[in-house]
mmCIF file of the N, C-alpha and C atoms, coordinates in Angstrom:
data_MODEL
# 
_entry.id   MODEL 
# 
loop_
_atom_site.group_PDB 
_atom_site.id 
_atom_site.type_symbol 
_atom_site.label_atom_id 
_atom_site.label_alt_id 
_atom_site.label_comp_id 
_atom_site.label_asym_id 
_atom_site.label_entity_id 
_atom_site.label_seq_id 
_atom_site.pdbx_PDB_ins_code 
_atom_site.Cartn_x 
_atom_site.Cartn_y 
_atom_site.Cartn_z 
_atom_site.occupancy 
_atom_site.B_iso_or_equiv 
_atom_site.pdbx_formal_charge 
_atom_site.auth_seq_id 
_atom_site.auth_comp_id 
_atom_site.auth_asym_id 
_atom_site.auth_atom_id 
_atom_site.pdbx_PDB_model_num 
ATOM 1   N N  . UNK A 1 1  ? 139.030 42.293 8.438  1.00 0.00 ? 1  UNK A N  1 
ATOM 2   C CA . UNK A 1 1  ? 139.926 42.628 9.528  1.00 0.00 ? 1  UNK A CA 1 
ATOM 3   C C  . UNK A 1 1  ? 139.392 43.816 10.323 1.00 0.00 ? 1  UNK A C  1 
ATOM 4   N N  . UNK A 1 2  ? 138.928 44.861 9.633  1.00 0.00 ? 2  UNK A N  1 
ATOM 5   C CA . UNK A 1 2  ? 138.395 46.028 10.336 1.00 0.00 ? 2  UNK A CA 1 
ATOM 6   C C  . UNK A 1 2  ? 137.142 45.673 11.120 1.00 0.00 ? 2  UNK A C  1 
ATOM 7   N N  . UNK A 1 3  ? 136.334 44.764 10.580 1.00 0.00 ? 3  UNK A N  1 
ATOM 8   C CA . UNK A 1 3  ? 135.133 44.331 11.294 1.00 0.00 ? 3  UNK A CA 1 
ATOM 9   C C  . UNK A 1 3  ? 135.516 43.643 12.598 1.00 0.00 ? 3  UNK A C  1 
ATOM 10  N N  . UNK A 1 4  ? 136.546 42.834 12.554 1.00 0.00 ? 4  UNK A N  1 
ATOM 11  C CA . UNK A 1 4  ? 136.992 42.148 13.764 1.00 0.00 ? 4  UNK A CA 1 
ATOM 12  C C  . UNK A 1 4  ? 137.529 43.139 14.794 1.00 0.00 ? 4  UNK A C  1 
ATOM 13  N N  . UNK A 1 5  ? 138.206 44.163 14.330 1.00 0.00 ? 5  UNK A N  1 
ATOM 14  C CA . UNK A 1 5  ? 138.701 45.180 15.270 1.00 0.00 ? 5  UNK A CA 1 
ATOM 15  C C  . UNK A 1 5  ? 137.538 45.887 15.939 1.00 0.00 ? 5  UNK A C  1 
ATOM 16  N N  . UNK A 1 6  ? 136.526 46.216 15.167 1.00 0.00 ? 6  UNK A N  1 
ATOM 17  C CA . UNK A 1 6  ? 135.347 46.871 15.725 1.00 0.00 ? 6  UNK A CA 1 
ATOM 18  C C  . UNK A 1 6  ? 134.642 45.992 16.738 1.00 0.00 ? 6  UNK A C  1 
ATOM 19  N N  . UNK A 1 7  ? 134.537 44.713 16.414 1.00 0.00 ? 7  UNK A N  1 
ATOM 20  C CA . UNK A 1 7  ? 133.916 43.783 17.354 1.00 0.00 ? 7  UNK A CA 1 
ATOM 21  C C  . UNK A 1 7  ? 134.754 43.648 18.623 1.00 0.00 ? 7  UNK A C  1 
ATOM 22  N N  . UNK A 1 8  ? 136.069 43.679 18.469 1.00 0.00 ? 8  UNK A N  1 
ATOM 23  C CA . UNK A 1 8  ? 136.946 43.610 19.635 1.00 0.00 ? 8  UNK A CA 1 
ATOM 24  C C  . UNK A 1 8  ? 136.778 44.819 20.533 1.00 0.00 ? 8  UNK A C  1 
ATOM 25  N N  . UNK A 1 9  ? 136.660 45.998 19.917 1.00 0.00 ? 9  UNK A N  1 
ATOM 26  C CA . UNK A 1 9  ? 136.470 47.214 20.708 1.00 0.00 ? 9  UNK A CA 1 
ATOM 27  C C  . UNK A 1 9  ? 135.137 47.177 21.450 1.00 0.00 ? 9  UNK A C  1 
ATOM 28  N N  . UNK A 1 10 ? 134.103 46.697 20.778 1.00 0.00 ? 10 UNK A N  1 
ATOM 29  C CA . UNK A 1 10 ? 132.792 46.579 21.423 1.00 0.00 ? 10 UNK A CA 1 
ATOM 30  C C  . UNK A 1 10 ? 132.854 45.570 22.558 1.00 0.00 ? 10 UNK A C  1 
ATOM 31  N N  . UNK A 1 11 ? 133.565 44.469 22.338 1.00 0.00 ? 11 UNK A N  1 
ATOM 32  C CA . UNK A 1 11 ? 133.688 43.447 23.378 1.00 0.00 ? 11 UNK A CA 1 
ATOM 33  C C  . UNK A 1 11 ? 134.423 44.000 24.600 1.00 0.00 ? 11 UNK A C  1 
ATOM 34  N N  . UNK A 1 12 ? 135.460 44.793 24.374 1.00 0.00 ? 12 UNK A N  1 
ATOM 35  C CA . UNK A 1 12 ? 136.202 45.390 25.485 1.00 0.00 ? 12 UNK A CA 1 
ATOM 36  C C  . UNK A 1 12 ? 135.305 46.350 26.269 1.00 0.00 ? 12 UNK A C  1 
ATOM 37  N N  . UNK A 1 13 ? 134.569 47.180 25.558 1.00 0.00 ? 13 UNK A N  1 
ATOM 38  C CA . UNK A 1 13 ? 133.671 48.112 26.234 1.00 0.00 ? 13 UNK A CA 1 
ATOM 39  C C  . UNK A 1 13 ? 132.581 47.373 27.000 1.00 0.00 ? 13 UNK A C  1 
ATOM 40  N N  . UNK A 1 14 ? 132.056 46.312 26.422 1.00 0.00 ? 14 UNK A N  1 
ATOM 41  C CA . UNK A 1 14 ? 131.036 45.519 27.116 1.00 0.00 ? 14 UNK A CA 1 
ATOM 42  C C  . UNK A 1 14 ? 131.633 44.854 28.351 1.00 0.00 ? 14 UNK A C  1 
ATOM 43  N N  . UNK A 1 15 ? 132.864 44.372 28.240 1.00 0.00 ? 15 UNK A N  1 
ATOM 44  C CA . UNK A 1 15 ? 133.528 43.762 29.391 1.00 0.00 ? 15 UNK A CA 1 
ATOM 45  C C  . UNK A 1 15 ? 133.750 44.759 30.518 1.00 0.00 ? 15 UNK A C  1 
ATOM 46  N N  . UNK A 1 16 ? 134.122 45.977 30.153 1.00 0.00 ? 16 UNK A N  1 
ATOM 47  C CA . UNK A 1 16 ? 134.316 47.015 31.173 1.00 0.00 ? 16 UNK A CA 1 
ATOM 48  C C  . UNK A 1 16 ? 132.988 47.356 31.840 1.00 0.00 ? 16 UNK A C  1 
ATOM 49  N N  . UNK A 1 17 ? 131.936 47.473 31.043 1.00 0.00 ? 17 UNK A N  1 
ATOM 50  C CA . UNK A 1 17 ? 130.626 47.776 31.615 1.00 0.00 ? 17 UNK A CA 1 
ATOM 51  C C  . UNK A 1 17 ? 130.158 46.653 32.541 1.00 0.00 ? 17 UNK A C  1 
ATOM 52  N N  . UNK A 1 18 ? 130.382 45.412 32.142 1.00 0.00 ? 18 UNK A N  1 
ATOM 53  C CA . UNK A 1 18 ? 129.996 44.273 32.981 1.00 0.00 ? 18 UNK A CA 1 
ATOM 54  C C  . UNK A 1 18 ? 130.818 44.257 34.269 1.00 0.00 ? 18 UNK A C  1 
ATOM 55  N N  . UNK A 1 19 ? 132.117 44.511 34.150 1.00 0.00 ? 19 UNK A N  1 
ATOM 56  C CA . UNK A 1 19 ? 132.985 44.510 35.326 1.00 0.00 ? 19 UNK A CA 1 
ATOM 57  C C  . UNK A 1 19 ? 132.579 45.616 36.305 1.00 0.00 ? 19 UNK A C  1 
ATOM 58  N N  . UNK A 1 20 ? 132.154 46.745 35.778 1.00 0.00 ? 20 UNK A N  1 
ATOM 59  C CA . UNK A 1 20 ? 131.749 47.840 36.667 1.00 0.00 ? 20 UNK A CA 1 
ATOM 60  C C  . UNK A 1 20 ? 130.496 47.475 37.462 1.00 0.00 ? 20 UNK A C  1 
ATOM 61  N N  . UNK A 1 21 ? 129.656 46.624 36.897 1.00 0.00 ? 21 UNK A N  1 
ATOM 62  C CA . UNK A 1 21 ? 128.470 46.210 37.650 1.00 0.00 ? 21 UNK A CA 1 
ATOM 63  C C  . UNK A 1 21 ? 128.813 45.158 38.692 1.00 0.00 ? 21 UNK A C  1 
ATOM 64  N N  . UNK A 1 22 ? 129.873 44.393 38.472 1.00 0.00 ? 22 UNK A N  1 
ATOM 65  C CA . UNK A 1 22 ? 130.241 43.308 39.382 1.00 0.00 ? 22 UNK A CA 1 
ATOM 66  C C  . UNK A 1 22 ? 131.215 43.731 40.471 1.00 0.00 ? 22 UNK A C  1 
ATOM 67  N N  . UNK A 1 23 ? 132.027 44.721 40.212 1.00 0.00 ? 23 UNK A N  1 
ATOM 68  C CA . UNK A 1 23 ? 133.029 45.141 41.195 1.00 0.00 ? 23 UNK A CA 1 
ATOM 69  C C  . UNK A 1 23 ? 132.388 46.143 42.144 1.00 0.00 ? 23 UNK A C  1 
ATOM 70  N N  . UNK A 1 24 ? 132.647 45.940 43.427 1.00 0.00 ? 24 UNK A N  1 
ATOM 71  C CA . UNK A 1 24 ? 132.022 46.786 44.445 1.00 0.00 ? 24 UNK A CA 1 
ATOM 72  C C  . UNK A 1 24 ? 132.525 48.221 44.375 1.00 0.00 ? 24 UNK A C  1 
ATOM 73  N N  . UNK A 1 25 ? 133.807 48.376 44.142 1.00 0.00 ? 25 UNK A N  1 
ATOM 74  C CA . UNK A 1 25 ? 134.357 49.730 44.089 1.00 0.00 ? 25 UNK A CA 1 
ATOM 75  C C  . UNK A 1 25 ? 134.915 49.999 42.697 1.00 0.00 ? 25 UNK A C  1 
ATOM 76  N N  . UNK A 1 26 ? 134.588 51.136 42.175 1.00 0.00 ? 26 UNK A N  1 
ATOM 77  C CA . UNK A 1 26 ? 135.081 51.534 40.864 1.00 0.00 ? 26 UNK A CA 1 
ATOM 78  C C  . UNK A 1 26 ? 136.576 51.841 40.942 1.00 0.00 ? 26 UNK A C  1 
ATOM 79  N N  . UNK A 1 27 ? 137.060 52.192 42.133 1.00 0.00 ? 27 UNK A N  1 
ATOM 80  C CA . UNK A 1 27 ? 138.485 52.480 42.300 1.00 0.00 ? 27 UNK A CA 1 
ATOM 81  C C  . UNK A 1 27 ? 139.342 51.267 41.948 1.00 0.00 ? 27 UNK A C  1 
ATOM 82  N N  . UNK A 1 28 ? 138.896 50.080 42.340 1.00 0.00 ? 28 UNK A N  1 
ATOM 83  C CA . UNK A 1 28 ? 139.649 48.866 42.015 1.00 0.00 ? 28 UNK A CA 1 
ATOM 84  C C  . UNK A 1 28 ? 139.697 48.645 40.512 1.00 0.00 ? 28 UNK A C  1 
ATOM 85  N N  . UNK A 1 29 ? 138.589 48.875 39.848 1.00 0.00 ? 29 UNK A N  1 
ATOM 86  C CA . UNK A 1 29 ? 138.549 48.719 38.398 1.00 0.00 ? 29 UNK A CA 1 
ATOM 87  C C  . UNK A 1 29 ? 139.471 49.729 37.722 1.00 0.00 ? 29 UNK A C  1 
ATOM 88  N N  . UNK A 1 30 ? 139.434 50.965 38.178 1.00 0.00 ? 30 UNK A N  1 
ATOM 89  C CA . UNK A 1 30 ? 140.287 52.006 37.612 1.00 0.00 ? 30 UNK A CA 1 
ATOM 90  C C  . UNK A 1 30 ? 141.762 51.666 37.820 1.00 0.00 ? 30 UNK A C  1 
ATOM 91  N N  . UNK A 1 31 ? 142.095 51.194 38.999 1.00 0.00 ? 31 UNK A N  1 
ATOM 92  C CA . UNK A 1 31 ? 143.477 50.792 39.275 1.00 0.00 ? 31 UNK A CA 1 
ATOM 93  C C  . UNK A 1 31 ? 143.892 49.642 38.369 1.00 0.00 ? 31 UNK A C  1 
ATOM 94  N N  . UNK A 1 32 ? 143.041 48.652 38.210 1.00 0.00 ? 32 UNK A N  1 
ATOM 95  C CA . UNK A 1 32 ? 143.359 47.504 37.354 1.00 0.00 ? 32 UNK A CA 1 
ATOM 96  C C  . UNK A 1 32 ? 143.573 47.912 35.904 1.00 0.00 ? 32 UNK A C  1 
ATOM 97  N N  . UNK A 1 33 ? 142.710 48.775 35.403 1.00 0.00 ? 33 UNK A N  1 
ATOM 98  C CA . UNK A 1 33 ? 142.854 49.237 34.019 1.00 0.00 ? 33 UNK A CA 1 
ATOM 99  C C  . UNK A 1 33 ? 144.128 50.049 33.855 1.00 0.00 ? 33 UNK A C  1 
ATOM 100 N N  . UNK A 1 34 ? 144.421 50.907 34.824 1.00 0.00 ? 34 UNK A N  1 
ATOM 101 C CA . UNK A 1 34 ? 145.627 51.730 34.758 1.00 0.00 ? 34 UNK A CA 1 
ATOM 102 C C  . UNK A 1 34 ? 146.879 50.870 34.779 1.00 0.00 ? 34 UNK A C  1 
ATOM 103 N N  . UNK A 1 35 ? 146.920 49.890 35.661 1.00 0.00 ? 35 UNK A N  1 
ATOM 104 C CA . UNK A 1 35 ? 148.080 48.998 35.736 1.00 0.00 ? 35 UNK A CA 1 
ATOM 105 C C  . UNK A 1 35 ? 148.232 48.221 34.435 1.00 0.00 ? 35 UNK A C  1 
ATOM 106 N N  . UNK A 1 36 ? 147.130 47.777 33.864 1.00 0.00 ? 36 UNK A N  1 
ATOM 107 C CA . UNK A 1 36 ? 147.176 47.058 32.591 1.00 0.00 ? 36 UNK A CA 1 
ATOM 108 C C  . UNK A 1 36 ? 147.723 47.919 31.467 1.00 0.00 ? 36 UNK A C  1 
ATOM 109 N N  . UNK A 1 37 ? 147.259 49.155 31.390 1.00 0.00 ? 37 UNK A N  1 
ATOM 110 C CA . UNK A 1 37 ? 147.729 50.062 30.337 1.00 0.00 ? 37 UNK A CA 1 
ATOM 111 C C  . UNK A 1 37 ? 149.215 50.363 30.496 1.00 0.00 ? 37 UNK A C  1 
ATOM 112 N N  . UNK A 1 38 ? 149.648 50.596 31.724 1.00 0.00 ? 38 UNK A N  1 
ATOM 113 C CA . UNK A 1 38 ? 151.071 50.877 31.967 1.00 0.00 ? 38 UNK A CA 1 
ATOM 114 C C  . UNK A 1 38 ? 151.925 49.659 31.616 1.00 0.00 ? 38 UNK A C  1 
ATOM 115 N N  . UNK A 1 39 ? 151.473 48.476 31.982 1.00 0.00 ? 39 UNK A N  1 
ATOM 116 C CA . UNK A 1 39 ? 152.232 47.264 31.685 1.00 0.00 ? 39 UNK A CA 1 
ATOM 117 C C  . UNK A 1 39 ? 152.369 47.056 30.177 1.00 0.00 ? 39 UNK A C  1 
ATOM 118 N N  . UNK A 1 40 ? 151.295 47.238 29.443 1.00 0.00 ? 40 UNK A N  1 
ATOM 119 C CA . UNK A 1 40 ? 151.355 47.085 27.983 1.00 0.00 ? 40 UNK A CA 1 
ATOM 120 C C  . UNK A 1 40 ? 152.263 48.138 27.375 1.00 0.00 ? 40 UNK A C  1 
ATOM 121 N N  . UNK A 1 41 ? 152.217 49.360 27.894 1.00 0.00 ? 41 UNK A N  1 
ATOM 122 C CA . UNK A 1 41 ? 153.065 50.428 27.373 1.00 0.00 ? 41 UNK A CA 1 
ATOM 123 C C  . UNK A 1 41 ? 154.546 50.129 27.610 1.00 0.00 ? 41 UNK A C  1 
ATOM 124 N N  . UNK A 1 42 ? 154.884 49.630 28.794 1.00 0.00 ? 42 UNK A N  1 
ATOM 125 C CA . UNK A 1 42 ? 156.280 49.308 29.102 1.00 0.00 ? 42 UNK A CA 1 
ATOM 126 C C  . UNK A 1 42 ? 156.785 48.172 28.220 1.00 0.00 ? 42 UNK A C  1 
ATOM 127 N N  . UNK A 1 43 ? 155.972 47.148 28.044 1.00 0.00 ? 43 UNK A N  1 
ATOM 128 C CA . UNK A 1 43 ? 156.379 46.017 27.203 1.00 0.00 ? 43 UNK A CA 1 
ATOM 129 C C  . UNK A 1 43 ? 156.572 46.481 25.757 1.00 0.00 ? 43 UNK A C  1 
ATOM 130 N N  . UNK A 1 44 ? 155.685 47.321 25.265 1.00 0.00 ? 44 UNK A N  1 
ATOM 131 C CA . UNK A 1 44 ? 155.811 47.844 23.903 1.00 0.00 ? 44 UNK A CA 1 
ATOM 132 C C  . UNK A 1 44 ? 157.061 48.692 23.760 1.00 0.00 ? 44 UNK A C  1 
ATOM 133 N N  . UNK A 1 45 ? 157.353 49.514 24.749 1.00 0.00 ? 45 UNK A N  1 
ATOM 134 C CA . UNK A 1 45 ? 158.557 50.349 24.705 1.00 0.00 ? 45 UNK A CA 1 
ATOM 135 C C  . UNK A 1 45 ? 159.822 49.488 24.704 1.00 0.00 ? 45 UNK A C  1 
ATOM 136 N N  . UNK A 1 46 ? 159.852 48.467 25.542 1.00 0.00 ? 46 UNK A N  1 
ATOM 137 C CA . UNK A 1 46 ? 161.020 47.588 25.598 1.00 0.00 ? 46 UNK A CA 1 
ATOM 138 C C  . UNK A 1 46 ? 161.221 46.862 24.269 1.00 0.00 ? 46 UNK A C  1 
ATOM 139 N N  . UNK A 1 47 ? 160.141 46.422 23.647 1.00 0.00 ? 47 UNK A N  1 
ATOM 140 C CA . UNK A 1 47 ? 160.248 45.769 22.342 1.00 0.00 ? 47 UNK A CA 1 
ATOM 141 C C  . UNK A 1 47 ? 160.760 46.750 21.291 1.00 0.00 ? 47 UNK A C  1 
ATOM 142 N N  . UNK A 1 48 ? 160.348 47.999 21.374 1.00 0.00 ? 48 UNK A N  1 
ATOM 143 C CA . UNK A 1 48 ? 160.803 49.023 20.439 1.00 0.00 ? 48 UNK A CA 1 
ATOM 144 C C  . UNK A 1 48 ? 162.301 49.281 20.605 1.00 0.00 ? 48 UNK A C  1 
ATOM 145 N N  . UNK A 1 49 ? 162.759 49.366 21.844 1.00 0.00 ? 49 UNK A N  1 
ATOM 146 C CA . UNK A 1 49 ? 164.185 49.589 22.095 1.00 0.00 ? 49 UNK A CA 1 
ATOM 147 C C  . UNK A 1 49 ? 165.006 48.413 21.579 1.00 0.00 ? 49 UNK A C  1 
ATOM 148 N N  . UNK A 1 50 ? 164.538 47.214 21.839 1.00 0.00 ? 50 UNK A N  1 
ATOM 149 C CA . UNK A 1 50 ? 165.252 46.018 21.375 1.00 0.00 ? 50 UNK A CA 1 
ATOM 150 C C  . UNK A 1 50 ? 165.327 45.993 19.853 1.00 0.00 ? 50 UNK A C  1 
ATOM 151 N N  . UNK A 1 51 ? 164.226 46.341 19.194 1.00 0.00 ? 51 UNK A N  1 
ATOM 152 C CA . UNK A 1 51 ? 164.196 46.350 17.728 1.00 0.00 ? 51 UNK A CA 1 
ATOM 153 C C  . UNK A 1 51 ? 165.128 47.429 17.182 1.00 0.00 ? 51 UNK A C  1 
ATOM 154 N N  . UNK A 1 52 ? 165.136 48.603 17.806 1.00 0.00 ? 52 UNK A N  1 
ATOM 155 C CA . UNK A 1 52 ? 166.007 49.692 17.352 1.00 0.00 ? 52 UNK A CA 1 
ATOM 156 C C  . UNK A 1 52 ? 167.475 49.282 17.467 1.00 0.00 ? 52 UNK A C  1 
ATOM 157 N N  . UNK A 1 53 ? 167.833 48.654 18.572 1.00 0.00 ? 53 UNK A N  1 
ATOM 158 C CA . UNK A 1 53 ? 169.223 48.200 18.749 1.00 0.00 ? 53 UNK A CA 1 
ATOM 159 C C  . UNK A 1 53 ? 169.600 47.170 17.700 1.00 0.00 ? 53 UNK A C  1 
ATOM 160 N N  . UNK A 1 54 ? 168.697 46.248 17.436 1.00 0.00 ? 54 UNK A N  1 
ATOM 161 C CA . UNK A 1 54 ? 168.963 45.211 16.445 1.00 0.00 ? 54 UNK A CA 1 
ATOM 162 C C  . UNK A 1 54 ? 169.142 45.837 15.059 1.00 0.00 ? 54 UNK A C  1 
ATOM 163 N N  . UNK A 1 55 ? 168.296 46.816 14.731 1.00 0.00 ? 55 UNK A N  1 
ATOM 164 C CA . UNK A 1 55 ? 168.404 47.480 13.436 1.00 0.00 ? 55 UNK A CA 1 
ATOM 165 C C  . UNK A 1 55 ? 169.725 48.234 13.316 1.00 0.00 ? 55 UNK A C  1 
ATOM 166 N N  . UNK A 1 56 ? 170.136 48.893 14.387 1.00 0.00 ? 56 UNK A N  1 
ATOM 167 C CA . UNK A 1 56 ? 171.408 49.616 14.345 1.00 0.00 ? 56 UNK A CA 1 
ATOM 168 C C  . UNK A 1 56 ? 172.587 48.666 14.187 1.00 0.00 ? 56 UNK A C  1 
ATOM 169 N N  . UNK A 1 57 ? 172.550 47.546 14.886 1.00 0.00 ? 57 UNK A N  1 
ATOM 170 C CA . UNK A 1 57 ? 173.640 46.573 14.755 1.00 0.00 ? 57 UNK A CA 1 
ATOM 171 C C  . UNK A 1 57 ? 173.704 46.026 13.337 1.00 0.00 ? 57 UNK A C  1 
ATOM 172 N N  . UNK A 1 58 ? 172.562 45.757 12.769 1.00 0.00 ? 58 UNK A N  1 
ATOM 173 C CA . UNK A 1 58 ? 172.518 45.245 11.401 1.00 0.00 ? 58 UNK A CA 1 
ATOM 174 C C  . UNK A 1 58 ? 173.059 46.282 10.426 1.00 0.00 ? 58 UNK A C  1 
ATOM 175 N N  . UNK A 1 59 ? 172.654 47.525 10.584 1.00 0.00 ? 59 UNK A N  1 
ATOM 176 C CA . UNK A 1 59 ? 173.125 48.586 9.691  1.00 0.00 ? 59 UNK A CA 1 
ATOM 177 C C  . UNK A 1 59 ? 174.620 48.808 9.854  1.00 0.00 ? 59 UNK A C  1 
ATOM 178 N N  . UNK A 1 60 ? 175.126 48.770 11.075 1.00 0.00 ? 60 UNK A N  1 
ATOM 179 C CA . UNK A 1 60 ? 176.566 48.949 11.299 1.00 0.00 ? 60 UNK A CA 1 
ATOM 180 C C  . UNK A 1 60 ? 177.354 47.804 10.695 1.00 0.00 ? 60 UNK A C  1 
ATOM 181 N N  . UNK A 1 61 ? 176.853 46.610 10.777 1.00 0.00 ? 61 UNK A N  1 
ATOM 182 C CA . UNK A 1 61 ? 177.548 45.464 10.195 1.00 0.00 ? 61 UNK A CA 1 
ATOM 183 C C  . UNK A 1 61 ? 177.675 45.581 8.694  1.00 0.00 ? 61 UNK A C  1 
ATOM 184 N N  . UNK A 1 62 ? 176.633 46.059 8.029  1.00 0.00 ? 62 UNK A N  1 
ATOM 185 C CA . UNK A 1 62 ? 176.680 46.224 6.577  1.00 0.00 ? 62 UNK A CA 1 
ATOM 186 C C  . UNK A 1 62 ? 177.643 47.323 6.174  1.00 0.00 ? 62 UNK A C  1 
ATOM 187 N N  . UNK A 1 63 ? 177.648 48.410 6.924  1.00 0.00 ? 63 UNK A N  1 
ATOM 188 C CA . UNK A 1 63 ? 178.524 49.537 6.596  1.00 0.00 ? 63 UNK A CA 1 
ATOM 189 C C  . UNK A 1 63 ? 179.980 49.134 6.748  1.00 0.00 ? 63 UNK A C  1 
ATOM 190 N N  . UNK A 1 64 ? 180.284 48.456 7.818  1.00 0.00 ? 64 UNK A N  1 
ATOM 191 C CA . UNK A 1 64 ? 181.673 48.043 8.052  1.00 0.00 ? 64 UNK A CA 1 
ATOM 192 C C  . UNK A 1 64 ? 182.154 47.084 6.974  1.00 0.00 ? 64 UNK A C  1 
ATOM 193 N N  . UNK A 1 65 ? 181.300 46.133 6.601  1.00 0.00 ? 65 UNK A N  1 
ATOM 194 C CA . UNK A 1 65 ? 181.748 45.150 5.620  1.00 0.00 ? 65 UNK A CA 1 
ATOM 195 C C  . UNK A 1 65 ? 181.987 45.806 4.256  1.00 0.00 ? 65 UNK A C  1 
ATOM 196 N N  . UNK A 1 66 ? 181.191 46.818 3.898  1.00 0.00 ? 66 UNK A N  1 
ATOM 197 C CA . UNK A 1 66 ? 181.385 47.498 2.626  1.00 0.00 ? 66 UNK A CA 1 
ATOM 198 C C  . UNK A 1 66 ? 182.669 48.329 2.662  1.00 0.00 ? 66 UNK A C  1 
ATOM 199 N N  . UNK A 1 67 ? 182.936 49.004 3.773  1.00 0.00 ? 67 UNK A N  1 
ATOM 200 C CA . UNK A 1 67 ? 184.123 49.852 3.841  1.00 0.00 ? 67 UNK A CA 1 
ATOM 201 C C  . UNK A 1 67 ? 185.388 48.991 3.832  1.00 0.00 ? 67 UNK A C  1 
ATOM 202 N N  . UNK A 1 68 ? 185.363 47.846 4.436  1.00 0.00 ? 68 UNK A N  1 
ATOM 203 C CA . UNK A 1 68 ? 186.532 46.965 4.430  1.00 0.00 ? 68 UNK A CA 1 
ATOM 204 C C  . UNK A 1 68 ? 186.817 46.454 3.015  1.00 0.00 ? 68 UNK A C  1 
ATOM 205 N N  . UNK A 1 69 ? 185.759 46.135 2.302  1.00 0.00 ? 69 UNK A N  1 
ATOM 206 C CA . UNK A 1 69 ? 185.944 45.658 0.930  1.00 0.00 ? 69 UNK A CA 1 
ATOM 207 C C  . UNK A 1 69 ? 186.509 46.765 0.049  1.00 0.00 ? 69 UNK A C  1 
ATOM 208 N N  . UNK A 1 70 ? 186.031 47.980 0.252  1.00 0.00 ? 70 UNK A N  1 
ATOM 209 C CA . UNK A 1 70 ? 186.479 49.087 -0.576 1.00 0.00 ? 70 UNK A CA 1 
ATOM 210 C C  . UNK A 1 70 ? 187.942 49.407 -0.318 1.00 0.00 ? 70 UNK A C  1 
ATOM 211 N N  . UNK A 1 71 ? 188.397 49.343 0.937  1.00 0.00 ? 71 UNK A N  1 
ATOM 212 C CA . UNK A 1 71 ? 189.785 49.690 1.243  1.00 0.00 ? 71 UNK A CA 1 
ATOM 213 C C  . UNK A 1 71 ? 190.730 48.543 0.952  1.00 0.00 ? 71 UNK A C  1 
ATOM 214 N N  . UNK A 1 72 ? 190.270 47.308 1.036  1.00 0.00 ? 72 UNK A N  1 
ATOM 215 C CA . UNK A 1 72 ? 191.172 46.187 0.829  1.00 0.00 ? 72 UNK A CA 1 
ATOM 216 C C  . UNK A 1 72 ? 191.363 45.868 -0.649 1.00 0.00 ? 72 UNK A C  1 
ATOM 217 N N  . UNK A 1 73 ? 190.429 46.291 -1.472 1.00 0.00 ? 73 UNK A N  1 
ATOM 218 C CA . UNK A 1 73 ? 190.453 45.886 -2.877 1.00 0.00 ? 73 UNK A CA 1 
ATOM 219 C C  . UNK A 1 73 ? 191.165 46.812 -3.717 1.00 0.00 ? 73 UNK A C  1 
# 
């Protein structure tokens, strides 16, 4: 698994180097990379918020069901 990650990192760096030789302006490449990083960060943050909400709902459901059993019994 670690070998594959290393190969992936090398492939990404090679792709960036190749793209820099093909793109006329480095500004376009920089903008594209920046937009890509921001998009991935936003998607990751949204997934984190969704997961946190789901975990809280699950925890609240368990707490409520235990307290109801304790008071009703």
